[in-house]
N, C-alpha and C positions, 0 to 999 in steps of 0.2 A: 660784714660786710666790712674789710679790712680799709688802712688808710689808701692802699694802692688804687682798690676799686672804686673808692669813693673819688678818688681825683679822677681816675678814670670817667666815672659816669659824670662827675662835674663840666670835665672837658667836653665830654659828647654835648650833655646839653646845652654850655653855651655855645657852642661850636655849631650846633643845626640849627640854630635862628639865624645867626652870621650867615651859613650857607645858602638858607633859604633866602634871607631877603638880599644879599649881595652875590651869592651864584656860587657853583663849586669852583669853576676856573678863577674867577677873579679874589675871592676871600683869600687874604693870604696867611701865611704860617704868623706873622706879626699883628695882623686882626686878631685872631685866636690869641695870642700871648696877652693882647691888651685887654680883651673881653673877661680871659680867664685871670689875668695877671702871674701868670707863672710862666718861668721864662722858657725857650726853645727845648733845652734838655729836658724839662721837667714834661713838655709836650710828648717830647720823643722817646721819652721812655718806657711810655704806655702806647706810643704807634710806630709803628715803623719809616710811614711816612704821609704826607698829606691825604694823598690817594684812599689810602687807609682809612684815617680820623675821619675823612669824606662819607665814606660808604658805611663808616660804623653808626656816624651821625645820621645818614639819609634812614640807614633801618629805625633808629632809636626815633626820629621823628613819625614816621609809618608807623610803627609800631604803637605810637601815643594815638594815633588819628584812628587806628585802627581800633583801639579800645573803645575812642570815645562814639563812632560810629554804632559800636557793639552794646556798647551801655545805652546808647539812646534810645538803641529800639529793643532793646532787652524787658522793658515792662510794657510794652505796648503791643496790644493783641490785634488790631484789626491792621490793613496793608496800609490803608492811608494814613492810620497812626503811624506806622513805622517809617513810609516815605514822607509823611511832614518831616518826622526827625532827621533824618538824613538829609531834607534839603534846609534846615537849621543850621545842622552842622556847617553847610555852606553858606549861610548867613554869617557865622559864627567867624571861619575864615574872611569872607570878604571885610571884618570890624576887627582883623587882627585879636580875635578873641584866644584864639587857640594856638595860634605862631604868627609873629612878626611876619611877613612878606607873600599872604596869600597861602594857597594850596601847593604843599610841598611836592604832591605828585606833578604837577602841573608844571611849576616852576624847571623840577627836574626834566620832563620830556621836552620844555621848548630849549633848555640848555645843551639837552643829549641830541636834541635835533639840529643844534649849530655847530657841536664840536663832539668829540667823541670822550662820552662819559666811562669812567672807570667801571660804574655798576648800572650799565644802562638793564642788565637784567633784573636786577631789582626792582626797578621804577616800571618795568613791564609785569612783575610779577604784583606789584602794588594795586597797578589797574586791574588787573585782573580780580584781585582780591576784591575789589570795590566793584568791578561789574559782579563778580558771583553774589557779595550780600544785595545789591539792587535786585537779581536776578530771582534770588531768593523769597523777596519780597514781594515780586511780581507774581512767583508761583504760589504764594498763600494767598494773593488776593485772586488769584483765578479757582482756588480752591474754596474761598468762603465768597465765591459770587460778587466779590466786590470790582473785576477787573475783566475788561471785556476777554472772551475764551479763544477769541482770534489772534489777538498777540503774540508776537514769538517772544519769548521771557529775556533770551539770550539776545534778540536783536533790539529788544527796546529797552536794555538794559544797558546797551550800547550807546545808543540814541539818547536815554536819558543821562548817563554821566557825560557825554560829550557835550549833550545842551546845556548840563550845570557848568560844566567847567570852563566852557566857553562864555555863558553869562558871568560866571563869578570875573573870569577877567575884563570883560569889560566893565562891572559894576567898580572893579579897584581901579581902573583905568579912570572911567570919569566919575569915581566918586557918589557911585549913586546907585542904590540896590536896585531900584527897579528895573535892570535888564534881567536880576536874576526874579524878583516878581513874574516879571514877563514870560521867563521860559518855565518857570512853575506853574502859571495859570494854565499854558497850550497844554504842559506834561498832563496836567491833571484831566484838562480835556479830553486828551487823546487815550488814556490812561484808565481811568474809574466808570464805571457803570453810572448811570444819573438816577 
């Protein structure tokens, strides 16, 4: 990686946290300049505009997040272990262990709902990736007789993701993981055979 590529990656890494915490619309180039200690020309040398930087930053943080999800489930055998690994990523998001500001997908989705984001397609793609990951866990669990056979994997994956994202938002708002824990308990009761 040459110096220009390292600088571009540094800008993306620094700005992804800022965008996630402050929002894509409200984060200014000045904020990014302060975080990176680069001048405006140093940033625009690598990115056509703020929208291009925002899109690249969102893609970067989502790739990091999906790598974490995939790594945490890769060495797990059972569906319950895989589900617990996914749940633990949500706990880490609640505690700002992955990125400051909570779940990048939820934050971008909320912002896209209120105003036009220039990368709504990427937000939807990444939510679909996470739904498919959860769906694959459910399918594995059904094959291994861990998960109830009558559950539709796609519908259940959407339910699980929606429930976890909503409880993550409440847990962050109230600064109390109890919301995530309560939803986790309910999901397990619905999902797994006893």
